[in-house]
VMD Tcl script that builds the backbone (N, CA, C; Angstrom):
set m [mol new atoms 249]
animate dup $m
set s [atomselect $m all]
$s set {name element resname resid chain x y z} {
  {N N MET 1 A 8.933 12.736 -10.102}
  {CA C MET 1 A 8.213 13.939 -10.007}
  {C C MET 1 A 6.842 13.071 -10.128}
  {N N VAL 2 A 5.931 13.697 -9.204}
  {CA C VAL 2 A 4.828 13.349 -9.173}
  {C C VAL 2 A 3.740 13.984 -9.913}
  {N N SER 3 A 2.772 13.276 -10.817}
  {CA C SER 3 A 1.798 14.033 -11.412}
  {C C SER 3 A 0.903 14.565 -10.616}
  {N N GLU 4 A 0.266 15.575 -11.211}
  {CA C GLU 4 A -0.821 16.477 -10.627}
  {C C GLU 4 A -2.244 15.454 -10.323}
  {N N GLU 5 A -2.413 14.356 -11.256}
  {CA C GLU 5 A -3.281 13.410 -11.081}
  {C C GLU 5 A -3.050 12.419 -9.690}
  {N N THR 6 A -1.680 12.364 -9.478}
  {CA C THR 6 A -1.480 11.593 -8.137}
  {C C THR 6 A -1.481 12.385 -7.095}
  {N N LYS 7 A -1.039 13.819 -7.272}
  {CA C LYS 7 A -1.138 14.439 -6.006}
  {C C LYS 7 A -2.691 14.800 -5.536}
  {N N SER 8 A -3.394 14.766 -6.599}
  {CA C SER 8 A -5.047 14.866 -6.164}
  {C C SER 8 A -5.644 13.529 -5.700}
  {N N VAL 9 A -5.163 12.501 -6.114}
  {CA C VAL 9 A -5.610 11.462 -5.575}
  {C C VAL 9 A -5.240 11.166 -3.820}
  {N N ILE 10 A -3.870 11.661 -3.632}
  {CA C ILE 10 A -3.291 11.432 -2.370}
  {C C ILE 10 A -4.087 12.343 -1.594}
  {N N ALA 11 A -4.589 13.592 -1.860}
  {CA C ALA 11 A -5.081 14.656 -1.104}
  {C C ALA 11 A -6.399 14.352 -0.832}
  {N N ARG 12 A -7.114 13.695 -1.996}
  {CA C ARG 12 A -8.456 13.551 -1.614}
  {C C ARG 12 A -8.731 12.176 -0.628}
  {N N ALA 13 A -7.609 11.063 -0.561}
  {CA C ALA 13 A -7.717 9.793 -0.197}
  {C C ALA 13 A -7.315 10.291 1.511}
  {N N LYS 14 A -6.393 11.293 1.594}
  {CA C LYS 14 A -6.063 11.850 2.978}
  {C C LYS 14 A -7.331 12.386 3.497}
  {N N GLN 15 A -7.850 13.215 2.839}
  {CA C GLN 15 A -9.264 13.918 3.319}
  {C C GLN 15 A -10.223 12.756 3.825}
  {N N LEU 16 A -10.530 11.769 2.941}
  {CA C LEU 16 A -11.340 10.977 3.315}
  {C C LEU 16 A -11.214 10.108 4.608}
  {N N TYR 17 A -9.531 9.999 4.560}
  {CA C TYR 17 A -9.273 9.333 5.832}
  {C C TYR 17 A -9.772 9.987 7.200}
  {N N GLU 18 A -9.181 11.262 7.107}
  {CA C GLU 18 A -9.538 12.123 8.187}
  {C C GLU 18 A -10.779 12.267 8.561}
  {N N GLN 19 A -11.790 12.526 7.625}
  {CA C GLN 19 A -13.236 13.065 7.924}
  {C C GLN 19 A -13.936 11.526 8.245}
  {N N ARG 20 A -13.750 10.542 7.496}
  {CA C ARG 20 A -14.752 9.025 7.616}
  {C C ARG 20 A -14.265 8.250 8.422}
  {N N LEU 21 A -12.987 7.890 8.080}
  {CA C LEU 21 A -12.473 6.602 8.591}
  {C C LEU 21 A -11.268 6.473 9.542}
  {N N LYS 22 A -10.469 7.553 10.045}
  {CA C LYS 22 A -9.589 7.676 11.007}
  {C C LYS 22 A -10.048 7.148 12.592}
  {N N GLY 23 A -11.190 7.436 13.064}
  {CA C GLY 23 A -11.588 7.249 14.189}
  {C C GLY 23 A -11.855 5.723 14.195}
  {N N ASP 24 A -12.835 4.952 13.620}
  {CA C ASP 24 A -12.756 3.662 13.350}
  {C C ASP 24 A -11.871 2.864 13.170}
  {N N LEU 25 A -11.045 3.544 12.302}
  {CA C LEU 25 A -9.700 2.299 11.702}
  {C C LEU 25 A -8.804 2.566 12.848}
  {N N GLU 26 A -8.398 3.569 13.388}
  {CA C GLU 26 A -7.288 4.035 14.504}
  {C C GLU 26 A -7.562 3.031 15.857}
  {N N ALA 27 A -8.887 2.999 15.973}
  {CA C ALA 27 A -9.528 1.922 17.246}
  {C C ALA 27 A -9.347 0.754 16.953}
  {N N ASN 28 A -9.747 0.286 15.848}
  {CA C ASN 28 A -9.776 -1.434 15.528}
  {C C ASN 28 A -8.924 -1.953 14.558}
  {N N HIS 29 A -8.094 -0.940 13.775}
  {CA C HIS 29 A -7.154 -1.662 12.707}
  {C C HIS 29 A -5.758 -1.065 12.853}
  {N N ARG 30 A -5.344 -0.523 13.906}
  {CA C ARG 30 A -3.977 0.088 14.168}
  {C C ARG 30 A -2.865 -0.826 13.743}
  {N N ASP 31 A -1.984 -0.150 12.922}
  {CA C ASP 31 A -0.739 -0.692 12.347}
  {C C ASP 31 A -1.194 -1.509 11.122}
  {N N GLU 32 A -2.327 -1.657 10.508}
  {CA C GLU 32 A -2.774 -2.258 9.405}
  {C C GLU 32 A -2.847 -1.188 8.255}
  {N N PHE 33 A -2.945 -1.644 7.062}
  {CA C PHE 33 A -2.910 -0.752 5.800}
  {C C PHE 33 A -4.299 -0.649 5.254}
  {N N VAL 34 A -4.504 0.800 4.726}
  {CA C VAL 34 A -5.686 0.966 4.422}
  {C C VAL 34 A -5.382 1.583 2.704}
  {N N ALA 35 A -6.004 1.124 1.821}
  {CA C ALA 35 A -5.782 1.575 0.439}
  {C C ALA 35 A -7.312 2.147 0.231}
  {N N ILE 36 A -6.988 3.577 -0.043}
  {CA C ILE 36 A -8.318 4.414 -0.283}
  {C C ILE 36 A -8.355 4.796 -1.853}
  {N N GLU 37 A -9.692 4.407 -2.472}
  {CA C GLU 37 A -9.718 4.936 -3.859}
  {C C GLU 37 A -10.637 5.969 -3.719}
  {N N PRO 38 A -10.285 7.384 -3.938}
  {CA C PRO 38 A -11.268 8.422 -3.413}
  {C C PRO 38 A -12.235 8.653 -4.409}
  {N N ASP 39 A -12.325 8.202 -5.653}
  {CA C ASP 39 A -13.587 8.535 -6.535}
  {C C ASP 39 A -14.460 7.909 -5.855}
  {N N SER 40 A -14.605 6.626 -5.588}
  {CA C SER 40 A -15.673 5.760 -5.255}
  {C C SER 40 A -15.956 5.868 -3.599}
  {N N GLY 41 A -14.745 6.404 -2.890}
  {CA C GLY 41 A -14.654 6.457 -1.376}
  {C C GLY 41 A -14.590 4.794 -0.805}
  {N N ASP 42 A -14.353 3.646 -1.617}
  {CA C ASP 42 A -14.174 2.513 -1.224}
  {C C ASP 42 A -12.516 2.446 -0.663}
  {N N PHE 43 A -12.675 2.065 0.341}
  {CA C PHE 43 A -11.517 1.434 0.994}
  {C C PHE 43 A -11.180 -0.054 1.345}
  {N N PHE 44 A -9.738 -0.364 1.566}
  {CA C PHE 44 A -9.456 -1.841 1.638}
  {C C PHE 44 A -8.425 -2.083 2.783}
  {N N ILE 45 A -8.701 -2.749 3.832}
  {CA C ILE 45 A -7.751 -2.976 4.631}
  {C C ILE 45 A -7.217 -4.246 4.899}
  {N N ALA 46 A -5.897 -4.336 5.019}
  {CA C ALA 46 A -5.002 -5.622 5.072}
  {C C ALA 46 A -3.917 -5.268 6.089}
  {N N PRO 47 A -3.390 -6.571 6.269}
  {CA C PRO 47 A -2.209 -6.764 7.351}
  {C C PRO 47 A -0.945 -6.003 6.832}
  {N N THR 48 A -1.075 -6.106 5.274}
  {CA C THR 48 A 0.217 -5.695 4.643}
  {C C THR 48 A -0.354 -4.381 3.886}
  {N N PHE 49 A 0.786 -3.958 3.334}
  {CA C PHE 49 A 0.842 -2.810 2.284}
  {C C PHE 49 A 0.516 -3.520 1.070}
  {N N ASP 50 A 1.307 -4.441 0.890}
  {CA C ASP 50 A 1.234 -5.430 -0.833}
  {C C ASP 50 A -0.324 -5.898 -0.668}
  {N N ALA 51 A -1.026 -6.354 0.251}
  {CA C ALA 51 A -2.406 -7.015 0.452}
  {C C ALA 51 A -3.187 -5.662 0.082}
  {N N ALA 52 A -3.270 -4.631 0.663}
  {CA C ALA 52 A -4.250 -3.666 0.537}
  {C C ALA 52 A -4.136 -2.974 -0.741}
  {N N VAL 53 A -2.993 -2.959 -1.414}
  {CA C VAL 53 A -2.892 -2.371 -2.760}
  {C C VAL 53 A -3.539 -3.433 -3.686}
  {N N LYS 54 A -3.530 -4.867 -3.581}
  {CA C LYS 54 A -3.976 -5.707 -4.356}
  {C C LYS 54 A -5.465 -5.677 -4.088}
  {N N LEU 55 A -5.884 -5.103 -3.261}
  {CA C LEU 55 A -7.397 -5.488 -2.784}
  {C C LEU 55 A -7.790 -4.311 -3.649}
  {N N ALA 56 A -7.275 -3.363 -3.499}
  {CA C ALA 56 A -7.950 -1.904 -4.209}
  {C C ALA 56 A -7.802 -2.122 -5.715}
  {N N ARG 57 A -6.578 -2.828 -6.139}
  {CA C ARG 57 A -6.364 -2.899 -7.818}
  {C C ARG 57 A -7.386 -4.111 -8.275}
  {N N SER 58 A -7.678 -5.016 -7.324}
  {CA C SER 58 A -8.675 -6.013 -7.893}
  {C C SER 58 A -10.295 -5.602 -7.882}
  {N N LYS 59 A -10.659 -4.457 -7.335}
  {CA C LYS 59 A -11.962 -3.832 -7.404}
  {C C LYS 59 A -11.603 -2.746 -8.357}
  {N N HIS 60 A -10.796 -1.898 -8.577}
  {CA C HIS 60 A -10.656 -0.938 -9.199}
  {C C HIS 60 A -9.143 -0.670 -10.111}
  {N N PRO 61 A -9.454 -1.686 -10.956}
  {CA C PRO 61 A -8.077 -2.021 -11.713}
  {C C PRO 61 A -7.409 -0.665 -12.284}
  {N N SER 62 A -8.039 0.078 -13.120}
  {CA C SER 62 A -7.934 1.345 -13.863}
  {C C SER 62 A -7.597 2.674 -12.754}
  {N N LYS 63 A -8.074 2.614 -11.544}
  {CA C LYS 63 A -7.971 3.775 -10.782}
  {C C LYS 63 A -6.697 3.474 -9.878}
  {N N LEU 64 A -6.186 4.970 -9.588}
  {CA C LEU 64 A -5.153 5.097 -8.263}
  {C C LEU 64 A -5.797 5.081 -7.016}
  {N N SER 65 A -4.867 4.474 -6.186}
  {CA C SER 65 A -5.291 4.730 -4.750}
  {C C SER 65 A -4.418 5.056 -4.150}
  {N N HIS 66 A -4.648 5.423 -2.878}
  {CA C HIS 66 A -3.757 5.606 -1.986}
  {C C HIS 66 A -3.422 4.834 -0.625}
  {N N THR 67 A -2.132 4.386 -0.203}
  {CA C THR 67 A -2.403 3.472 0.958}
  {C C THR 67 A -1.576 4.427 2.055}
  {N N ILE 68 A -2.458 4.012 3.299}
  {CA C ILE 68 A -1.895 4.669 4.701}
  {C C ILE 68 A -1.631 3.533 5.564}
  {N N ARG 69 A -0.882 3.766 6.293}
  {CA C ARG 69 A -0.486 2.621 7.653}
  {C C ARG 69 A -1.271 3.599 8.556}
  {N N VAL 70 A -2.296 2.613 9.393}
  {CA C VAL 70 A -3.356 3.132 10.075}
  {C C VAL 70 A -2.491 3.605 11.478}
  {N N GLY 71 A -2.572 4.905 11.830}
  {CA C GLY 71 A -2.437 5.239 13.183}
  {C C GLY 71 A -0.853 5.565 12.999}
  {N N HIS 72 A -0.184 5.828 11.550}
  {CA C HIS 72 A 1.327 6.506 11.638}
  {C C HIS 72 A 1.267 7.429 10.470}
  {N N ALA 73 A 2.304 8.263 10.781}
  {CA C ALA 73 A 2.417 9.339 10.010}
  {C C ALA 73 A 3.026 8.881 8.483}
  {N N ALA 74 A 3.259 7.779 8.299}
  {CA C ALA 74 A 3.965 7.610 6.989}
  {C C ALA 74 A 3.771 5.872 6.948}
  {N N ALA 75 A 3.688 5.265 5.786}
  {CA C ALA 75 A 3.389 3.886 5.434}
  {C C ALA 75 A 4.416 2.770 6.294}
  {N N PHE 76 A 5.626 3.824 5.970}
  {CA C PHE 76 A 6.782 2.971 6.205}
  {C C PHE 76 A 8.160 3.916 6.918}
  {N N HIS 77 A 8.580 3.176 7.889}
  {CA C HIS 77 A 9.523 3.972 8.750}
  {C C HIS 77 A 10.973 3.448 7.979}
  {N N LEU 78 A 11.784 4.444 7.702}
  {CA C LEU 78 A 13.361 3.790 7.377}
  {C C LEU 78 A 14.204 4.629 8.453}
  {N N GLY 79 A 15.474 3.752 8.667}
  {CA C GLY 79 A 16.193 4.001 9.904}
  {C C GLY 79 A 16.793 3.043 10.652}
  {N N VAL 80 A 17.593 3.184 11.348}
  {CA C VAL 80 A 18.181 2.620 12.428}
  {C C VAL 80 A 17.733 2.579 13.707}
  {N N MET 81 A 17.359 1.439 14.368}
  {CA C MET 81 A 16.669 1.514 15.433}
  {C C MET 81 A 18.178 1.040 16.654}
  {N N GLU 82 A 18.137 2.146 17.404}
  {CA C GLU 82 A 19.322 2.147 18.577}
  {C C GLU 82 A 18.726 1.231 19.747}
  {N N GLN 83 A 19.503 0.256 20.238}
  {CA C GLN 83 A 19.039 -0.658 21.642}
  {C C GLN 83 A 19.876 -0.154 22.603}
}
mol reanalyze $m
mol bondsrecalc $m
mol representation Tube
mol addrep $m
């Protein structure tokens, strides 16, 4: 179960992404990951999910952040690819 605090962080981070970051990030950082800490508005771009999370935690160790894969509906895609 997801806590109300986590839901709030996710919603605010998504709003920041849509309103302030999406245009630039999707033009210049597609397929990378961005961790967004919504209280400060700080965001951290990295080539991997883990690296983005580590950057956010290094600056805001006691805060929750939300990580998005730039240009995708989900951070990860699960399933089988047919060839």
